[in-house]
C-alpha positions as CSV (number, residue, x, y, z in Angstrom):
1,M,0.2,0.2,-0.2
2,D,1.4,3.7,-0.5
3,R,2.2,5.5,2.2
4,I,-1.0,7.8,3.2
5,D,-0.8,11.1,2.1
6,A,0.5,13.4,4.2
7,R,-1.5,16.1,3.5
8,K,-4.7,14.5,4.1
9,T,-3.8,13.2,7.5
10,E,-2.9,16.6,8.0
11,E,-6.6,18.1,7.2
12,L,-8.3,14.9,9.0
13,Q,-6.3,16.2,12.0
14,S,-7.8,19.6,11.1
15,L,-11.3,17.9,11.0
16,L,-11.1,15.8,14.8
17,R,-9.8,19.1,16.4
18,G,-12.7,20.4,18.8
19,T,-15.3,18.2,16.9
20,E,-17.2,16.2,20.1
21,N,-20.3,14.3,18.7
22,I,-18.8,12.1,15.6
23,V,-20.8,9.5,13.4
24,T,-20.1,6.2,11.7
25,V,-21.8,4.9,8.7
26,S,-21.3,1.7,6.8
27,H,-23.3,-0.3,4.3
28,T,-26.5,-2.1,4.0
29,H,-26.4,-5.7,5.7
30,P,-22.8,-4.6,7.4
31,D,-20.6,-7.4,7.1
32,G,-17.8,-8.2,9.1
33,D,-15.4,-5.4,8.0
34,A,-18.0,-2.9,8.0
35,V,-19.0,-3.8,11.7
36,G,-15.2,-4.1,12.5
37,S,-13.7,-0.5,10.6
38,S,-17.0,0.9,12.8
39,L,-16.4,-0.4,16.2
40,G,-12.5,0.2,15.3
41,M,-12.7,3.9,14.3
42,A,-15.2,4.6,17.1
43,G,-13.6,2.8,19.9
44,W,-10.3,4.9,19.2
45,L,-12.5,8.3,19.2
46,R,-13.9,7.2,22.3
47,S,-10.3,7.0,23.5
48,L,-9.9,10.7,22.7
49,G,-12.9,11.7,25.1
50,K,-15.1,12.2,21.9
51,K,-18.9,10.7,21.2
52,A,-18.4,8.3,18.8
53,V,-22.2,6.4,17.5
54,T,-22.1,4.1,14.9
55,L,-24.9,3.8,12.4
56,F,-26.0,0.7,10.5
57,P,-28.6,1.4,8.0
58,D,-29.2,-2.6,9.1
59,P,-29.1,-4.5,12.6
60,V,-25.6,-6.6,12.7
61,P,-26.1,-10.2,11.8
62,E,-26.4,-12.3,14.8
63,T,-23.1,-14.0,13.2
64,L,-21.3,-11.0,14.0
65,A,-22.9,-10.1,17.7
66,F,-19.7,-11.1,19.5
67,M,-18.1,-7.9,18.2
68,L,-20.1,-5.8,20.2
69,D,-19.6,-5.3,23.7
70,E,-21.9,-3.7,26.1
71,E,-20.5,-0.2,25.3
72,D,-20.6,-1.1,21.7
73,R,-24.3,-1.7,22.1
74,A,-25.5,1.1,24.1
75,N,-23.7,3.8,21.0
76,C,-24.5,2.0,18.0
77,L,-27.9,3.0,16.0
78,I,-30.1,0.8,13.5
79,H,-31.3,3.2,10.8
80,S,-34.4,0.3,10.2
81,E,-35.2,-0.1,13.5
82,F,-35.1,3.7,15.1
83,T,-35.0,5.5,12.1
84,A,-35.3,8.6,13.6
85,S,-33.0,8.6,16.2
86,A,-30.2,7.4,13.6
87,E,-31.4,10.2,10.9
88,A,-31.2,12.7,13.7
89,A,-27.7,11.5,15.1
90,L,-26.3,12.4,11.4
91,R,-27.9,15.9,11.4
92,Q,-26.3,16.7,14.7
93,A,-22.9,15.2,14.0
94,D,-20.0,17.4,14.4
95,L,-18.1,15.3,11.6
96,I,-19.2,11.5,9.8
97,F,-17.1,8.8,8.8
98,C,-18.1,7.0,6.0
99,L,-16.6,3.1,6.2
100,D,-16.7,0.3,3.7
101,F,-18.9,2.0,0.9
102,P,-17.4,4.3,-2.2
103,S,-21.4,5.9,-2.5
104,P,-23.5,7.1,-0.5
105,S,-26.5,4.9,-1.9
106,R,-24.7,2.3,-0.9
107,T,-26.6,3.1,1.9
108,E,-29.8,3.0,0.6
109,G,-32.5,3.9,2.8
110,L,-30.1,6.3,4.4
111,A,-28.4,7.7,1.5
112,E,-30.6,11.0,1.2
113,V,-30.3,12.1,5.0
114,L,-26.2,11.3,4.5
115,R,-25.9,13.4,1.7
116,Q,-27.6,16.1,3.0
117,A,-26.0,16.4,6.6
118,P,-24.0,19.2,7.2
119,A,-21.4,17.8,8.8
120,P,-18.0,17.0,6.7
121,K,-17.5,13.5,5.6
122,V,-14.6,11.4,5.5
123,L,-14.8,8.5,3.5
124,I,-11.8,5.3,4.1
125,D,-12.6,2.9,1.7
126,H,-11.4,-0.1,-0.6
127,H,-13.7,-0.3,-3.6
128,P,-13.3,1.4,-6.7
129,G,-15.0,4.0,-7.9
130,P,-15.3,7.0,-4.9
131,E,-17.8,9.2,-5.4
132,E,-15.7,11.9,-4.5
133,D,-18.1,14.7,-4.5
134,A,-19.6,13.5,-1.9
135,F,-17.1,13.5,0.4
136,R,-14.8,16.3,2.5
137,L,-11.9,14.3,2.1
138,C,-11.2,10.6,0.9
139,F,-9.1,7.7,1.7
140,S,-9.6,5.6,-0.9
141,E,-7.0,2.6,-2.4
142,T,-8.1,-1.1,-4.2
143,R,-5.1,-2.4,-3.4
144,I,-5.9,-3.2,0.0
145,S,-7.5,-6.0,2.0
146,S,-10.2,-4.6,3.8
147,A,-11.4,-0.9,5.0
148,S,-10.1,-1.7,8.2
149,E,-7.0,-2.4,7.3
150,L,-7.0,0.9,5.6
151,V,-8.3,2.6,9.1
152,F,-5.8,1.0,11.0
153,W,-3.1,2.6,8.2
154,V,-5.2,6.2,8.5
155,L,-4.9,6.0,12.7
156,D,-1.3,5.2,12.3
157,A,0.1,7.7,9.8
158,L,-2.2,10.1,12.9
159,G,0.0,8.5,15.9
160,A,-3.2,7.2,17.1
161,E,-2.7,4.6,20.5
162,L,-5.2,2.1,19.7
163,P,-6.9,0.3,22.5
164,L,-7.2,-3.3,22.2
165,K,-10.7,-3.4,22.1
166,A,-10.3,-1.4,18.3
167,A,-7.5,-3.1,17.3
168,T,-9.3,-6.5,17.8
169,A,-12.0,-4.7,15.5
170,L,-9.8,-4.0,12.8
171,M,-8.1,-7.6,12.8
172,T,-11.8,-8.9,13.3
173,G,-13.1,-7.2,10.4
174,M,-9.7,-7.5,8.3
175,T,-9.6,-11.5,8.5
176,T,-13.6,-11.9,7.7
177,D,-12.7,-9.7,4.3
178,T,-10.2,-11.5,3.8
179,N,-11.1,-15.3,4.7
180,N,-8.5,-15.5,6.9
181,F,-5.5,-14.6,4.8
182,G,-7.0,-16.4,1.9
183,N,-8.0,-13.5,0.0
184,S,-6.9,-9.8,-1.3
185,T,-3.9,-9.8,0.8
186,F,-1.0,-7.6,0.1
187,P,2.5,-7.1,2.1
188,S,0.9,-4.0,4.6
189,T,-2.3,-6.8,5.8
190,F,0.7,-9.2,7.1
191,E,2.7,-6.1,8.4
192,M,-0.8,-4.9,10.1
193,A,-2.0,-8.7,11.9
194,S,2.0,-8.4,13.0
195,R,1.5,-5.0,14.6
196,L,-1.8,-6.0,15.9
197,L,-0.4,-9.5,17.3
198,E,1.9,-7.2,19.1
199,R,-0.4,-4.8,20.6
200,G,-2.0,-8.2,22.5
201,V,-5.0,-9.2,19.9
202,D,-6.1,-12.4,20.6
203,R,-6.1,-13.9,17.0
204,E,-7.5,-17.4,18.1
205,G,-9.6,-16.0,19.9
206,I,-11.0,-13.9,16.9
207,L,-11.0,-17.2,14.6
208,S,-13.0,-19.0,17.1
209,A,-15.6,-16.7,17.2
210,I,-15.5,-16.3,13.8
211,N,-15.7,-20.0,12.7
212,Q,-17.0,-21.8,15.5
213,S,-20.0,-20.5,17.1
214,Y,-22.6,-20.8,14.2
215,E,-26.2,-22.6,14.8
216,E,-26.9,-26.1,13.4
217,R,-29.1,-24.6,10.3
218,R,-25.8,-23.0,9.2
219,L,-24.9,-26.1,8.3
220,R,-28.0,-28.3,7.4
221,A,-28.0,-25.3,4.9
222,M,-24.2,-25.7,3.5
223,G,-25.2,-29.2,3.3
224,M,-28.3,-29.0,1.4
225,L,-26.9,-26.7,-0.9
226,L,-23.7,-28.7,-2.2
227,D,-26.0,-31.9,-2.5
228,R,-28.7,-30.6,-4.3
229,G,-28.8,-27.4,-4.8
230,M,-25.6,-26.4,-6.8
231,V,-25.3,-26.3,-10.4
232,I,-21.9,-25.8,-12.4
233,T,-23.1,-25.0,-16.4
234,P,-20.6,-26.0,-19.1
235,D,-19.0,-22.3,-18.5
236,G,-17.9,-23.5,-15.6
237,V,-20.3,-21.0,-13.8
238,A,-21.5,-22.6,-10.5
239,Y,-25.1,-21.0,-8.8
240,M,-26.9,-21.7,-5.9
241,I,-29.9,-20.4,-5.2
242,L,-32.0,-19.9,-1.4
243,D,-35.9,-18.8,-2.0
244,A,-37.6,-17.3,0.0
245,A,-39.7,-21.2,1.3
246,T,-36.1,-22.4,1.6
247,I,-34.8,-19.6,3.6
248,R,-37.8,-19.9,5.6
249,S,-37.5,-23.9,6.4
250,Y,-34.2,-23.5,7.7
251,G,-35.2,-20.3,9.8
252,L,-31.8,-18.8,8.1
253,Q,-30.8,-15.2,9.1
254,D,-28.0,-12.7,7.7
255,G,-24.7,-13.7,8.1
256,D,-25.7,-17.3,8.0
257,T,-24.6,-18.2,4.4
258,E,-21.6,-16.1,4.7
259,G,-18.9,-18.2,3.1
260,F,-21.1,-20.3,0.9
261,V,-20.3,-18.6,-2.0
262,N,-16.9,-19.1,-1.8
263,L,-17.3,-23.1,-1.8
264,P,-17.6,-23.7,-5.4
265,L,-14.1,-22.1,-6.5
266,A,-12.6,-25.7,-4.4
267,V,-13.7,-27.3,-7.9
268,R,-11.3,-27.1,-10.6
269,K,-14.2,-26.4,-13.8
270,V,-15.7,-24.1,-11.6
271,R,-14.2,-20.5,-12.9
272,M,-17.1,-18.4,-11.3
273,S,-19.4,-18.8,-8.2
274,L,-22.7,-17.0,-7.5
275,L,-25.1,-17.2,-4.8
276,L,-28.6,-15.6,-4.6
277,K,-30.4,-15.2,-2.0
278,Q,-34.1,-14.3,-2.1
279,E,-35.1,-10.9,-0.8
280,E,-38.9,-8.9,-0.9
281,G,-38.6,-8.1,-4.7
282,H,-35.5,-9.3,-5.6
283,F,-32.4,-11.3,-5.2
284,R,-29.2,-9.9,-3.2
285,V,-26.4,-11.5,-5.4
286,S,-23.0,-12.3,-4.0
287,I,-20.3,-13.1,-6.8
288,R,-16.8,-15.1,-6.8
289,S,-14.5,-15.6,-9.0
290,K,-10.9,-17.1,-9.6
291,R,-8.1,-15.3,-10.7
292,G,-8.2,-13.7,-14.6
293,V,-12.1,-13.8,-14.4
294,S,-13.9,-10.3,-13.3
295,A,-16.8,-10.6,-11.0
296,N,-16.5,-7.0,-10.8
297,R,-17.9,-7.1,-14.5
298,C,-20.5,-9.8,-14.1
299,A,-21.7,-7.7,-10.8
300,Q,-21.8,-4.2,-13.4
301,R,-23.3,-5.9,-16.5
302,W,-26.0,-8.2,-15.3
303,F,-26.6,-7.1,-11.3
304,H,-26.7,-3.7,-10.9
305,G,-23.7,-3.8,-8.9
306,G,-19.6,-4.1,-8.5
307,G,-17.3,-4.3,-6.1
308,H,-13.4,-5.7,-6.5
309,E,-12.3,-7.6,-9.1
310,M,-13.0,-10.9,-7.8
311,A,-15.6,-10.6,-5.4
312,A,-18.9,-8.7,-6.3
313,G,-22.2,-7.7,-5.5
314,G,-25.4,-6.7,-6.6
315,K,-29.5,-7.6,-6.9
316,L,-31.5,-9.2,-9.8
317,F,-35.1,-7.8,-9.7
318,F,-38.5,-9.1,-10.1
319,P,-40.4,-8.2,-12.8
320,E,-37.8,-5.9,-13.8
321,D,-35.0,-8.4,-14.5
322,I,-36.6,-11.6,-14.4
323,P,-40.5,-12.3,-14.7
324,S,-40.7,-14.1,-11.4
325,P,-38.5,-15.8,-8.9
326,E,-38.3,-19.2,-10.8
327,G,-36.8,-17.3,-13.5
328,A,-33.6,-16.5,-11.6
329,A,-31.8,-20.0,-12.7
330,A,-32.6,-19.4,-16.6
331,Y,-31.5,-15.9,-16.3
332,I,-27.8,-16.9,-14.4
333,E,-27.0,-19.5,-17.3
334,K,-27.9,-17.0,-20.2
335,V,-25.9,-13.8,-19.2
336,T,-22.9,-15.6,-18.0
337,H,-22.8,-17.0,-21.0
338,E,-23.0,-14.0,-22.5
339,E,-20.1,-13.1,-20.3
340,F,-17.4,-16.1,-21.4
341,L,-18.2,-15.8,-25.3
């Protein structure tokens, strides 16, 4: 990773000076990196004596709830559950950190309030195509593992002393976004991890919380998908579709299917993997690919989305894109075949 721009660091120091009420905002359906970068930043801000609220558009998944302690919960607002309070916090903030998303549109129902909030907005993100005009200051870097890692290096450039709780949150966010160093890792990623281990972060405890604390329903659903739900096309595209009935029958919640989309990539002939989960009026689409195949391009062309080169996401709407949920399989096979022509 390139060195953090000293001029940006100085501007951030200036913005922090004299501010008391700070809000961190992340994207819809928060994942480990969204939660880790938010809690890491908020934990450091509170160590300075500032009031820091973490704002998420949607609830933190049960599978990531271990990341929040009592103090975090007391200072956390969920827009979908406490709409008025969340929007008031944004309007009254002195400074807003936007973490793990390149554009306010990724906060969906919160986007317009975020755009209109009068406080300066600081972006810290690792996705391509940042909407720079929406922010006062942008720390945007794609050749980095995660927003959590970028937060670490921004704070390091400020000379920050990280509380152990904040350091643990950043390590957790990076670990989830790299699939435990399985993808999107760079020399800076290992340097960050080494520094945080020296700080006293319990990596084994993090891995146990991430990988060994799921409910039984996750493994049952995983087995079903791999046995009966996975389709591999002649083009080397694997896809799995979780319709509403299946989600209900297994009692699946946000976070339960984390990592499922990666599983078919273990098959030699699979070049790209898609996981579709039905929601109201659309499927949420996760896409992963092997080197040389662009998940990002596929998401942009066919699923109203985008992301990283080998990890992206989007949505498939019905009846706008397909007549009904039952048309998802045919659509996937058609557009991915065109992708590889």
